[in-house]
C-alpha positions as CSV (number, residue, x, y, z in Angstrom):
1,M,85.3,135.5,31.5
2,V,85.7,135.7,34.7
3,A,84.5,135.5,37.5
4,R,83.9,136.2,40.9
5,R,85.6,133.3,42.3
6,D,89.2,134.6,40.3
7,M,89.3,137.6,42.3
8,T,89.7,138.3,46.5
9,S,87.7,139.3,48.6
10,D,88.8,142.2,48.3
11,E,90.1,142.7,45.2
12,W,85.7,141.6,44.8
13,K,84.3,145.0,47.7
14,W,86.6,147.4,45.2
15,L,85.1,146.6,42.0
16,V,81.9,146.7,43.3
17,R,83.3,150.3,44.8
18,L,83.6,150.9,41.7
19,C,80.8,149.8,39.4
20,Q,78.8,151.2,41.8
21,H,80.5,154.5,42.0
22,E,80.5,155.0,45.7
23,A,85.1,154.8,44.5
24,D,87.2,157.1,42.7
25,S,90.4,155.5,43.2
26,V,91.6,152.1,44.2
27,P,95.1,151.0,45.6
28,K,97.3,149.9,43.2
29,V,97.6,146.1,43.3
30,I,94.0,146.1,43.1
31,E,94.0,148.2,40.2
32,E,96.9,146.4,38.3
33,R,95.4,142.3,39.8
34,L,91.6,144.6,37.9
35,I,93.3,145.1,34.7
36,E,95.0,141.6,34.5
37,L,91.7,140.9,34.9
38,G,90.4,142.7,32.1
39,L,88.3,144.4,33.3
40,S,90.1,147.4,33.5
41,G,91.9,149.2,31.2
42,P,92.8,152.7,30.5
43,N,89.1,153.9,29.6
44,G,88.1,152.5,32.9
45,L,86.3,149.6,33.6
46,S,85.6,147.0,30.7
47,N,81.5,146.6,30.7
48,E,82.6,142.9,31.1
49,A,83.3,144.0,34.4
50,R,80.2,145.8,35.0
51,D,77.9,142.4,33.9
52,L,79.6,141.0,36.2
53,V,79.5,143.0,39.0
54,Q,75.7,143.1,37.7
55,R,74.1,139.2,37.4
56,E,76.4,138.3,41.1
57,L,74.4,141.4,42.9
58,L,71.4,140.0,40.6
59,S,72.4,136.6,42.3
60,E,73.1,137.6,46.0
61,R,69.1,139.3,45.7
62,R,67.6,136.1,44.8
63,N,69.0,133.8,46.8
64,R,68.4,136.7,50.2
65,L,65.2,136.8,48.6
66,Q,64.6,132.3,48.6
67,G,66.4,131.9,51.9
68,L,69.3,130.7,50.1
69,H,71.7,133.1,51.5
């Protein structure tokens, strides 16, 4: 299972943009890395990628609301 810490901040930002439909394409280097991690493939982003982003963003929101920045 891939975790956010397995990615660079740049890779993470692109993954979030893709999941939120804010980007149609990504730099080739990022695309290759997402494929290597198993988060992307010929049919687009995997369910694991979407679940990872959803889980991490929810965790960030909870931490902000609790004042844990």
